[in-house]
C-alpha positions as CSV (number, residue, x, y, z in Angstrom):
1,X,0.0,0.0,0.0
2,X,1.1,3.5,-0.7
3,X,-0.2,6.7,0.8
4,X,-0.5,10.0,-1.0
5,X,-0.4,13.2,1.1
6,X,-1.0,16.5,-0.7
7,X,-1.2,19.7,1.3
8,X,-2.1,23.2,0.1
9,X,-2.8,26.5,1.7
10,X,-6.0,27.9,0.1
11,X,-6.6,31.7,0.4
12,X,-10.3,31.1,0.3
13,X,-13.0,30.7,3.0
14,X,-13.3,27.1,4.3
15,X,-17.1,27.0,3.6
16,X,-16.6,27.8,-0.1
17,X,-13.8,25.3,-0.4
18,X,-15.8,22.5,1.3
19,X,-18.9,23.2,-0.9
20,X,-16.8,22.8,-4.1
21,X,-15.1,19.6,-2.9
22,X,-18.4,18.1,-1.8
23,X,-20.2,18.9,-5.1
24,X,-19.5,15.5,-6.6
25,X,-21.4,16.0,-9.9
26,X,-19.4,19.3,-10.2
27,X,-16.1,17.5,-10.5
28,X,-16.2,18.1,-14.2
29,X,-14.8,21.5,-13.4
30,X,-11.5,19.9,-12.4
31,X,-8.7,19.1,-14.8
32,X,-8.8,15.6,-16.3
33,X,-12.3,14.8,-15.1
34,X,-14.5,13.8,-18.1
35,X,-17.7,12.9,-16.2
36,X,-18.8,12.9,-12.6
37,X,-22.2,11.9,-11.2
38,X,-23.9,10.8,-8.0
39,X,-25.3,7.4,-8.4
40,X,-26.8,7.1,-4.9
41,X,-27.7,10.1,-2.7
42,X,-26.4,10.4,0.8
43,X,-28.5,9.9,3.9
44,X,-29.2,13.5,4.9
45,X,-27.4,15.4,2.1
46,X,-27.3,14.4,-1.6
47,X,-23.5,14.6,-1.4
48,X,-23.2,13.4,2.2
49,X,-22.6,10.3,4.2
50,X,-23.5,7.2,2.2
51,X,-23.5,8.9,-1.2
52,X,-21.9,7.0,-4.1
53,X,-20.1,9.0,-6.8
54,X,-18.5,7.9,-10.1
55,X,-15.6,9.9,-11.4
56,X,-14.5,9.2,-15.0
57,X,-11.0,10.3,-16.0
58,X,-11.1,8.6,-19.4
59,X,-8.3,6.1,-18.9
60,X,-9.4,5.4,-15.4
61,X,-12.6,5.6,-13.3
62,X,-13.6,5.3,-9.7
63,X,-16.8,4.4,-7.9
64,X,-16.5,5.9,-4.4
65,X,-18.7,5.9,-1.3
66,X,-18.6,8.9,1.0
67,X,-17.8,7.5,4.4
68,X,-17.1,10.7,6.3
69,X,-19.0,14.0,5.8
70,X,-18.5,16.7,8.4
71,X,-19.0,20.2,6.8
72,X,-16.9,22.2,6.5
73,X,-13.9,20.3,7.7
74,X,-13.9,16.7,6.6
75,X,-14.8,14.5,3.6
76,X,-13.8,10.9,3.5
77,X,-14.3,8.3,0.8
78,X,-13.6,4.7,-0.1
79,X,-13.1,3.4,-3.6
80,X,-15.6,0.5,-4.1
81,X,-14.7,-0.3,-7.8
82,X,-12.2,1.2,-10.2
83,X,-10.3,0.8,-13.4
84,X,-7.6,-0.1,-13.0
85,X,-8.6,-2.3,-10.1
86,X,-7.2,-1.2,-6.8
87,X,-7.4,-2.0,-3.1
88,X,-8.2,1.2,-1.2
89,X,-7.9,1.8,2.5
90,X,-9.6,5.2,2.2
91,X,-9.2,8.8,1.3
92,X,-9.8,11.9,3.3
93,X,-9.8,15.7,2.7
94,X,-9.4,17.7,5.9
95,X,-9.8,21.4,5.9
96,X,-8.5,23.6,8.8
97,X,-9.5,27.2,8.9
98,X,-6.7,29.8,9.4
99,X,-6.1,33.5,9.0
100,X,-5.4,33.2,5.3
101,X,-8.4,30.9,4.5
102,X,-7.9,27.2,5.1
103,X,-5.3,24.5,4.9
104,X,-6.3,21.5,2.8
105,X,-4.8,18.1,3.4
106,X,-5.7,15.3,1.1
107,X,-4.6,11.7,1.8
108,X,-5.4,8.4,0.1
109,X,-3.9,4.9,0.7
110,X,-4.1,2.3,-2.1
111,X,-2.4,-0.1,-4.3
112,X,-3.2,-1.2,-7.9
113,X,-4.2,-4.8,-7.6
114,X,-3.0,-6.1,-11.0
115,X,-0.9,-9.3,-10.9
116,X,2.8,-8.9,-11.6
117,X,2.7,-5.2,-12.8
118,X,0.7,-3.9,-9.7
119,X,3.7,-2.5,-7.8
120,X,5.0,-0.6,-10.9
121,X,1.5,0.6,-11.7
122,X,1.0,1.7,-8.1
123,X,4.3,3.7,-8.3
124,X,3.1,5.5,-11.4
125,X,-0.4,6.0,-10.0
126,X,1.0,7.7,-6.9
127,X,2.8,10.3,-9.0
128,X,-0.2,10.9,-11.3
129,X,-2.9,11.0,-8.5
130,X,-0.7,13.3,-6.5
131,X,-0.6,15.7,-9.4
132,X,-4.3,15.3,-9.9
133,X,-5.1,16.1,-6.2
134,X,-2.8,19.2,-6.4
135,X,-4.6,20.4,-9.6
136,X,-8.0,19.9,-8.0
137,X,-7.0,22.0,-4.9
138,X,-5.5,24.7,-7.2
139,X,-8.8,24.8,-9.2
140,X,-10.9,24.9,-6.0
141,X,-9.0,27.9,-4.7
142,X,-9.6,29.7,-8.0
143,X,-13.3,28.9,-8.1
144,X,-13.8,29.8,-4.4
145,X,-12.1,33.1,-4.9
146,X,-14.3,33.8,-8.0
147,X,-17.4,33.0,-6.0
148,X,-16.3,35.2,-3.1
149,X,-15.7,38.1,-5.5
150,X,-19.1,37.6,-7.2
151,X,-20.8,37.4,-3.8
152,X,-19.2,40.7,-2.6
153,X,-20.0,42.5,-5.9
């Protein structure tokens, strides 16, 4: 198993950041995401605890269940099925408010479960997924700043 850990200081309000990250169907706003949809609504919030989302990246896709939902500080998920197939111990986005906005920490622990090539594919996936998480957080910061500017106009 390998763990990815991406941290980024976001100069945007924690509520705006969380809302963007919890809008599963809205993930098409992020680089590399071809399609995203909620296939099962959450228990008390469409995107909340128990929700199932599918994220399609073209050469890979993930079906994930939301296993933690604590607005505006925590969103946890577990990959149920994926291409390529992987074993997943869970992912979590934690947001901590600070004077500049919020600190985002995104972790995910997994391994590609393909015979023989799995370890090599996992190594490549760690690099690729880390870049993807960083790109999502960068885009979230831009979108949150835009929504803050529009709200104050």
